[in-house]
DSSP file (Angstrom, degrees, kcal/mol; ACC not computed):
  #  RESIDUE AA STRUCTURE BP1 BP2  ACC     N-H-->O    O-->H-N    N-H-->O    O-->H-N    TCO  KAPPA ALPHA  PHI   PSI    X-CA   Y-CA   Z-CA
    1    1 A M              0   0    0      0, 0.0     5,-0.0     0, 0.0     3,-0.0   0.000 360.0 360.0 360.0 130.3   30.4  -14.9    6.0
    2    2 A N    >   -     0   0    0      1,-0.1     3,-2.3     2,-0.0     4,-0.5  -0.608 360.0-137.7 -74.5 127.1   28.1  -17.4    7.5
    3    3 A P  G >  S+     0   0    0      0, 0.0     3,-0.7     0, 0.0     6,-0.3   0.754 102.7  64.4 -60.2 -22.0   24.6  -15.9    8.0
    4    4 A K  G 3  S+     0   0    0      1,-0.2     6,-0.1     5,-0.2     9,-0.0   0.644  89.5  68.8 -74.9 -12.4   24.5  -17.6   11.4
    5    5 A D  G <  S+     0   0    0     -3,-2.3    -1,-0.2     4,-0.1     2,-0.1   0.767  87.2  77.9 -76.2 -25.6   27.4  -15.3   12.5
    6    6 A S  S <> S-     0   0    0     -3,-0.7     4,-2.3    -4,-0.5     5,-0.2  -0.423  88.9-119.0 -83.1 160.3   25.3  -12.1   12.5
    7    7 A S  H  > S+     0   0    0      1,-0.2     4,-2.4     2,-0.2     5,-0.2   0.873 116.9  52.0 -65.6 -35.5   22.8  -11.2   15.2
    8    8 A V  H  > S+     0   0    0      2,-0.2     4,-2.8     1,-0.2    -1,-0.2   0.914 109.4  50.1 -65.1 -41.7   20.0  -11.3   12.6
    9    9 A G  H  > S+     0   0    0     -6,-0.3     4,-2.5     2,-0.2    -2,-0.2   0.896 111.5  47.9 -62.4 -41.0   21.1  -14.8   11.6
   10   10 A K  H  X S+     0   0    0     -4,-2.3     4,-2.3     2,-0.2    -1,-0.2   0.906 113.2  47.7 -66.6 -41.6   21.1  -16.0   15.2
   11   11 A E  H  X S+     0   0    0     -4,-2.4     4,-2.2     2,-0.2    -2,-0.2   0.915 113.2  48.2 -65.5 -42.2   17.7  -14.5   15.9
   12   12 A T  H  X S+     0   0    0     -4,-2.8     4,-2.4     2,-0.2    -2,-0.2   0.907 110.4  51.6 -63.9 -42.1   16.3  -16.0   12.7
   13   13 A E  H  X S+     0   0    0     -4,-2.5     4,-2.2     2,-0.2    -2,-0.2   0.911 109.7  50.0 -60.8 -42.4   17.8  -19.4   13.5
   14   14 A M  H  X S+     0   0    0     -4,-2.3     4,-1.3     1,-0.2    -1,-0.2   0.916 111.6  48.0 -62.3 -43.0   16.2  -19.2   17.0
   15   15 A L  H  <>S+     0   0    0     -4,-2.2     5,-2.8     1,-0.2     6,-0.4   0.850 108.6  54.9 -67.2 -34.0   12.8  -18.4   15.5
   16   16 A Q  H ><5S+     0   0    0     -4,-2.4     3,-1.5     1,-0.2    -1,-0.2   0.922 105.6  52.2 -62.3 -43.7   13.2  -21.2   13.0
   17   17 A Q  H 3<5S+     0   0    0     -4,-2.2    -1,-0.2     1,-0.3    -2,-0.2   0.825 108.0  51.7 -62.9 -31.1   13.7  -23.7   15.8
   18   18 A Q  T 3<5S-     0   0    0     -4,-1.3    -1,-0.3    -5,-0.2    -2,-0.2   0.505 119.6-113.9 -83.0  -4.2   10.5  -22.4   17.4
   19   19 A G  T < 5S+     0   0    0     -3,-1.5    -3,-0.2    -4,-0.3    -2,-0.1   0.742  82.7 116.5  83.1  23.5    8.7  -23.0   14.1
   20   20 A H      < +     0   0    0     -5,-2.8     2,-0.3    -8,-0.1    -4,-0.2   0.756  64.6  34.0 -97.6 -25.8    8.0  -19.3   13.3
   21   21 A V  S    S+     0   0    0     -6,-0.4     6,-0.2    -9,-0.2    -2,-0.1  -0.790  89.6  34.5-134.6 169.9    9.9  -18.5   10.1
   22   22 A N  S    S+     0   0    0      4,-0.3     2,-0.4    -2,-0.3    -1,-0.1   0.707  81.2 109.4  63.9  28.3   11.2  -19.6    6.7
   23   23 A T  S >  S-     0   0    0     -3,-0.2     3,-2.2    -4,-0.0     4,-0.3  -0.976  86.8 -64.6-132.0 123.6    8.4  -21.9    5.8
   24   24 A G  G >  S+     0   0    0     -2,-0.4     3,-1.4     1,-0.3     4,-0.4  -0.102 123.2  10.6  47.2-119.3    5.9  -21.1    3.1
   25   25 A A  G >  S+     0   0    0      1,-0.3     3,-0.6     2,-0.2    -1,-0.3   0.741 124.2  63.3 -65.4 -25.0    3.7  -18.1    3.9
   26   26 A N  G X  S+     0   0    0     -3,-2.2     3,-2.0     1,-0.2     4,-0.4   0.688  80.8  82.7 -75.1 -16.2    5.9  -17.1    6.9
   27   27 A R  G X  S+     0   0    0     -3,-1.4     3,-1.1     1,-0.3    -1,-0.2   0.898  93.6  45.1 -56.7 -42.6    8.9  -16.5    4.8
   28   28 A N  G <  S+     0   0    0     -3,-0.6    52,-0.3    -4,-0.4    -1,-0.3   0.338  97.3  75.1 -86.9  11.0    7.8  -13.0    3.8
   29   29 A R  G <   +     0   0    0     -3,-2.0     8,-1.7    50,-0.1     2,-0.5   0.491  67.8 107.1 -90.8  -6.7    6.8  -12.2    7.4
   30   30 A I  B <   -A   36   0A   0     -3,-1.1     6,-0.2    -4,-0.4     5,-0.1  -0.622  66.1-146.1 -72.9 121.9   10.5  -11.8    8.3
   31   31 A L    >   -     0   0    0      4,-3.3     3,-2.2    -2,-0.5    50,-0.1  -0.260  29.0 -88.3 -85.6 174.9   11.0   -8.1    8.8
   32   32 A M  T 3  S+     0   0    0      1,-0.3    -1,-0.1    48,-0.2    -2,-0.1   0.831 127.4  45.7 -52.7 -38.5   14.0   -6.0    8.0
   33   33 A N  T 3  S-     0   0    0      1,-0.0    -1,-0.3     2,-0.0     3,-0.1   0.348 122.7-100.7 -91.4   8.0   15.6   -6.6   11.4
   34   34 A G  S <  S+     0   0    0     -3,-2.2    -2,-0.1     1,-0.3    -1,-0.0   0.345  81.6 131.4  92.5  -7.0   14.9  -10.3   11.4
   35   35 A A        -     0   0    0     -5,-0.1    -4,-3.3     1,-0.1     2,-0.4  -0.286  52.7-126.1 -73.5 166.5   11.9  -10.1   13.7
   36   36 A V  B     -A   30   0A   0     -6,-0.2     2,-0.8    -3,-0.1    -6,-0.2  -0.953   4.1-133.8-121.2 133.0    8.7  -11.8   12.7
   37   37 A S        +     0   0    0     -8,-1.7     3,-0.2    -2,-0.4    43,-0.0  -0.759  35.1 166.0 -80.0 115.0    5.2  -10.4   12.4
   38   38 A N    >>  +     0   0    0     -2,-0.8     4,-1.5     1,-0.1     3,-0.8  -0.007  27.3 124.7-124.4  28.1    3.2  -13.0   14.3
   39   39 A N  H 3>  +     0   0    0      1,-0.2     4,-2.6     2,-0.2     6,-0.3   0.802  69.3  63.3 -62.2 -29.6   -0.1  -11.2   14.8
   40   40 A S  H 3>>S+     0   0    0     33,-0.3     4,-0.8     1,-0.2     5,-0.6   0.871 105.0  46.0 -65.5 -34.6   -2.1  -14.0   13.1
   41   41 A K  H <45S+     0   0    0     -3,-0.8    -1,-0.2     2,-0.2    -2,-0.2   0.888 113.6  49.4 -71.8 -38.1   -1.0  -16.4   15.8
   42   42 A Q  H  <5S+     0   0    0     -4,-1.5    -2,-0.2     1,-0.2    -1,-0.2   0.884 114.8  42.8 -68.5 -39.0   -1.8  -14.0   18.6
   43   43 A S  H  <5S-     0   0    0     -4,-2.6    -1,-0.2     2,-0.2    -2,-0.2   0.623 106.0-124.7 -83.9 -12.7   -5.2  -13.2   17.3
   44   44 A G  T  <5S+     0   0    0     -4,-0.8     2,-0.6     1,-0.3    -3,-0.2   0.510  71.2 126.8  81.0   3.8   -6.1  -16.8   16.5
   45   45 A V      < -     0   0    0     -5,-0.6    -1,-0.3    -6,-0.3    -2,-0.2  -0.853  53.8-143.1 -97.6 121.4   -6.9  -15.8   12.9
   46   46 A K        -     0   0    0     -2,-0.6    28,-0.0    -3,-0.1    -5,-0.0  -0.632  30.9 -99.2 -81.6 140.6   -5.0  -17.9   10.4
   47   47 A P        -     0   0    0      0, 0.0     2,-0.3     0, 0.0    28,-0.2  -0.328  45.9-169.8 -58.8 137.0   -3.9  -16.0    7.2
   48   48 A K  B     -b   75   0B   0     26,-0.7    28,-0.7     1,-0.1     3,-0.1  -0.759  36.0 -79.0-119.7 168.1   -6.2  -16.6    4.3
   49   49 A L        -     0   0    0     -2,-0.3    -1,-0.1    26,-0.1    26,-0.0  -0.435  65.5 -92.6 -61.0 144.2   -5.9  -15.8    0.7
   50   50 A P        -     0   0    0      0, 0.0    -1,-0.1     0, 0.0     3,-0.0  -0.263  36.9-115.8 -61.1 147.7   -6.8  -12.1    0.3
   51   51 A D    >>  -     0   0    0      1,-0.1     4,-2.3    -3,-0.1     3,-2.2  -0.773  15.4-147.4 -86.1 116.3  -10.4  -11.3   -0.5
   52   52 A P  T 34 S+     0   0    0      0, 0.0    -1,-0.1     0, 0.0    -3,-0.0   0.772  98.3  60.1 -56.9 -25.9  -10.6   -9.7   -4.0
   53   53 A A  T 34 S+     0   0    0      1,-0.2    -2,-0.0    -3,-0.0     0, 0.0   0.698 115.3  33.7 -73.7 -17.5  -13.5   -7.6   -2.8
   54   54 A V  T <4 S+     0   0    0     -3,-2.2    -1,-0.2    15,-0.0     2,-0.1   0.748  91.0 103.5-107.1 -33.4  -11.3   -6.0   -0.1
   55   55 A C     <  +     0   0    0     -4,-2.3     2,-0.3    14,-0.1    12,-0.0  -0.299  40.3 169.2 -63.4 130.7   -7.8   -5.8   -1.7
   56   56 A R        +     0   0    0     -2,-0.1    12,-3.0    42,-0.0    13,-0.5  -0.994   5.7 155.4-139.3 141.1   -6.7   -2.4   -2.9
   57   57 A A  E     -C   67   0C   0     38,-0.5     2,-0.4    -2,-0.3    10,-0.2  -0.980  28.4-139.3-158.2 164.5   -3.2   -1.4   -4.0
   58   58 A R  E     -C   66   0C   0      8,-2.0     8,-2.9    -2,-0.3     2,-0.5  -0.986  25.7-118.1-132.5 146.9   -1.2    1.1   -6.1
   59   59 A Q  E     +C   65   0C   0     -2,-0.4     6,-0.2     6,-0.2     3,-0.1  -0.703  29.3 173.1 -85.9 127.5    1.8    0.4   -8.3
   60   60 A I  S    S-     0   0    0      4,-3.2     2,-0.2    -2,-0.5     5,-0.2   0.801  70.8  -9.9 -97.7 -41.7    4.9    2.3   -7.3
   61   61 A H  S    S-     0   0    0      3,-1.8     3,-0.5     1,-0.0    -1,-0.3  -0.812  94.7 -69.0-145.7-178.7    7.4    0.6   -9.7
   62   62 A D  S    S+     0   0    0      1,-0.3    -1,-0.0    -2,-0.2    -3,-0.0   0.888 131.6   8.0 -47.0 -54.4    7.3   -2.3  -12.1
   63   63 A E  S    S+     0   0    0     -4,-0.0     2,-0.6    -3,-0.0    -1,-0.3   0.238 109.6  98.8-113.2  11.3    7.2   -5.0   -9.5
   64   64 A L        +     0   0    0     -3,-0.5    -4,-3.2    22,-0.0    -3,-1.8  -0.894  46.7 174.0-108.1 113.5    6.6   -2.8   -6.4
   65   65 A V  E     -C   59   0C   0     -2,-0.6    22,-3.0    22,-0.5     2,-0.5  -0.971  22.2-142.4-124.1 129.1    3.0   -2.6   -5.3
   66   66 A E  E     -CD  58  86C   0     -8,-2.9    -8,-2.0    -2,-0.4     2,-0.3  -0.781  17.4-135.3 -93.6 130.9    1.8   -0.8   -2.1
   67   67 A C  E     -C   57   0C   0     18,-2.5    18,-0.5    -2,-0.5   -10,-0.2  -0.657  16.5-172.0 -85.7 136.7   -1.1   -2.4   -0.2
   68   68 A F        +     0   0    0    -12,-3.0     2,-0.2    -2,-0.3   -11,-0.2   0.410  45.2 120.9-105.1  -0.9   -3.9   -0.2    1.0
   69   69 A V    >   -     0   0    0    -13,-0.5     3,-1.0     1,-0.1   -14,-0.1  -0.447  58.9-142.6 -69.9 133.0   -5.8   -2.8    3.1
   70   70 A E  T 3  S+     0   0    0      1,-0.3     3,-0.3    -2,-0.2     2,-0.3   0.888  99.4  44.6 -63.5 -41.0   -6.1   -1.8    6.8
   71   71 A Q  T >   +     0   0    0      1,-0.2     3,-2.0     2,-0.1    -1,-0.3  -0.232  69.7 140.1 -98.6  44.1   -5.6   -5.4    8.1
   72   72 A A  G X   +     0   0    0     -3,-1.0     3,-2.0     1,-0.3     6,-0.3   0.770  59.5  73.9 -58.8 -26.5   -2.7   -6.2    5.8
   73   73 A V  G 3  S+     0   0    0     -3,-0.3    -1,-0.3     1,-0.3   -33,-0.3   0.765  92.1  56.6 -59.9 -23.9   -0.9   -8.0    8.7
   74   74 A E  G <  S+     0   0    0     -3,-2.0   -26,-0.7   -35,-0.1     2,-0.4   0.542  89.0  91.9 -84.5  -7.1   -3.5  -10.8    8.2
   75   75 A C  B X   -b   48   0B   0     -3,-2.0     3,-1.2    -4,-0.2   -26,-0.1  -0.752  68.3-148.0 -92.7 131.6   -2.6  -11.3    4.6
   76   76 A K  T 3  S+     0   0    0    -28,-0.7   -48,-0.2    -2,-0.4    -1,-0.1   0.635  98.6  54.8 -72.7 -11.7    0.1  -13.9    3.8
   77   77 A Y  T 3  S+     0   0    0     -5,-0.1    11,-1.9     2,-0.0     2,-0.3   0.455  83.4 106.5 -97.7  -2.4    1.2  -11.8    0.8
   78   78 A A  E <   -E   87   0C   0     -3,-1.2     2,-0.5    -6,-0.3     9,-0.2  -0.608  50.7-164.6 -82.1 135.4    1.8   -8.6    2.7
   79   79 A L  E     -E   86   0C   0      7,-2.5     7,-3.1    -2,-0.3   -50,-0.1  -0.980  18.7-129.6-122.8 118.7    5.4   -7.6    3.3
   80   80 A R  E     +E   85   0C   0     -2,-0.5     2,-0.3   -52,-0.3     5,-0.2  -0.381  30.0 170.0 -70.5 138.7    6.0   -4.9    6.0
   81   81 A Y  E >   -E   84   0C   0      3,-2.4     3,-3.5    -2,-0.1    -2,-0.0  -0.955  59.3 -53.0-144.7 132.9    8.1   -1.8    5.3
   82   82 A G  T 3  S-     0   0    0     -2,-0.3    -2,-0.0     1,-0.3    -1,-0.0  -0.103 121.9 -19.3  42.8-113.8    8.4    1.2    7.6
   83   83 A F  T 3  S+     0   0    0     -3,-0.1    -1,-0.3     2,-0.0     2,-0.2   0.206 130.8  52.4-106.4  13.3    4.9    2.3    8.2
   84   84 A G  E <  S- E   0  81C   0     -3,-3.5    -3,-2.4    -5,-0.0     2,-0.4  -0.623  73.1-112.3-135.2-167.7    3.3    0.5    5.2
   85   85 A W  E     - E   0  80C   0    -18,-0.5   -18,-2.5    -5,-0.2     2,-0.3  -0.992  11.6-146.3-136.6 139.5    2.9   -2.7    3.4
   86   86 A F  E     -DE  66  79C   0     -7,-3.1    -7,-2.5    -2,-0.4     2,-0.5  -0.799  22.2-130.5 -97.3 148.6    4.0   -4.1    0.0
   87   87 A C  E     + E   0  78C   0    -22,-3.0   -22,-0.5    -2,-0.3    -9,-0.2  -0.885  26.8 173.7-101.4 127.8    1.8   -6.5   -1.8
   88   88 A R        +     0   0    0    -11,-1.9   -10,-0.1    -2,-0.5    -1,-0.1   0.102  30.0 141.3-115.5  18.4    3.4   -9.7   -3.1
   89   89 A H    >   -     0   0    0      1,-0.1     3,-1.9   -12,-0.1     4,-0.2  -0.346  60.2-125.7 -61.9 140.0    0.2  -11.4   -4.3
   90   90 A P  T 3  S+     0   0    0      0, 0.0     3,-0.3     0, 0.0    -1,-0.1   0.773 112.7  43.2 -59.2 -25.5    0.6  -13.3   -7.6
   91   91 A Q  T >> S+     0   0    0      1,-0.2     4,-1.6     2,-0.1     3,-0.7  -0.027  75.4 126.0-107.8  29.6   -2.3  -11.2   -9.1
   92   92 A R  H <>  +     0   0    0     -3,-1.9     4,-2.2     1,-0.3    -1,-0.2   0.804  68.7  58.4 -60.7 -31.1   -1.2   -7.9   -7.6
   93   93 A H  H 3> S+     0   0    0     -3,-0.3     4,-2.1     1,-0.2    -1,-0.3   0.860 105.7  49.7 -69.5 -32.9   -1.3   -6.2  -11.0
   94   94 A G  H <> S+     0   0    0     -3,-0.7     4,-2.3     2,-0.2    -1,-0.2   0.866 108.8  52.7 -67.8 -37.1   -5.0   -7.1  -11.4
   95   95 A I  H  X S+     0   0    0     -4,-1.6     4,-2.2     2,-0.2   -38,-0.5   0.906 109.5  49.2 -63.8 -42.0   -5.6   -5.7   -7.9
   96   96 A V  H  X S+     0   0    0     -4,-2.2     4,-2.5     2,-0.2    -2,-0.2   0.922 110.7  50.2 -62.9 -44.7   -3.9   -2.4   -9.0
   97   97 A A  H  X S+     0   0    0     -4,-2.1     4,-2.4     1,-0.2    -2,-0.2   0.906 111.1  48.6 -61.7 -42.3   -6.0   -2.3  -12.2
   98   98 A R  H  X S+     0   0    0     -4,-2.3     4,-2.4     2,-0.2    -1,-0.2   0.897 110.7  51.1 -64.9 -40.2   -9.2   -2.8  -10.2
   99   99 A T  H  X S+     0   0    0     -4,-2.2     4,-2.0     2,-0.2    -2,-0.2   0.916 111.4  47.7 -63.0 -43.4   -8.2   -0.1   -7.7
  100  100 A K  H  X S+     0   0    0     -4,-2.5     4,-2.4     2,-0.2    -2,-0.2   0.908 111.1  51.2 -63.2 -42.3   -7.6    2.4  -10.6
  101  101 A A  H  X S+     0   0    0     -4,-2.4     4,-1.8     1,-0.2    -2,-0.2   0.909 110.6  48.0 -63.2 -42.6  -10.9    1.5  -12.2
  102  102 A E  H  X S+     0   0    0     -4,-2.4     4,-1.3     1,-0.2    -1,-0.2   0.889 110.9  51.7 -65.0 -38.5  -12.8    2.1   -9.0
  103  103 A K  H  X S+     0   0    0     -4,-2.0     4,-0.8     1,-0.2     3,-0.2   0.909 110.4  47.8 -65.3 -41.7  -11.0    5.4   -8.4
  104  104 A S  H  < S+     0   0    0     -4,-2.4     3,-0.3     1,-0.2    -1,-0.2   0.813 106.9  57.8 -70.8 -28.7  -11.9    6.6  -12.0
  105  105 A E  H  < S+     0   0    0     -4,-1.8    -1,-0.2     1,-0.2    -2,-0.2   0.830 102.6  54.9 -67.3 -31.4  -15.6    5.6  -11.5
  106  106 A R  H  < S+     0   0    0     -4,-1.3    -1,-0.2    -3,-0.2    -2,-0.2   0.748  90.1  89.8 -74.8 -23.5  -15.8    7.8   -8.5
  107  107 A R     <        0   0    0     -4,-0.8    -3,-0.0    -3,-0.3     0, 0.0  -0.534 360.0 360.0 -75.4 139.2  -14.7   10.9  -10.4
  108  108 A P              0   0    0      0, 0.0    -1,-0.1     0, 0.0    -3,-0.1   0.486 360.0 360.0 -71.8 360.0  -17.5   12.9  -12.1
């Protein structure tokens, strides 16, 4: 089946022609239904590398990490799911370790 035959494929193709998807950082902005999270263009803020001082996450499975950052939509490594965000940062396991360490420091 040609991906362009499905409605998601047609929508994605249209967005590609407009320059919104399937290039570099925008590839993981394609949501489950083929729509694109484009808040960075609307707000005028270009996605930057995540700030290590701000990034917090927890490991759900071996390669599945949930992002805790409030403004995850501005991160080029954030991938939307339901009501939350997955982290796809190359150093996500370090972010998880730092989050765990901070949590254990707060406990008496």
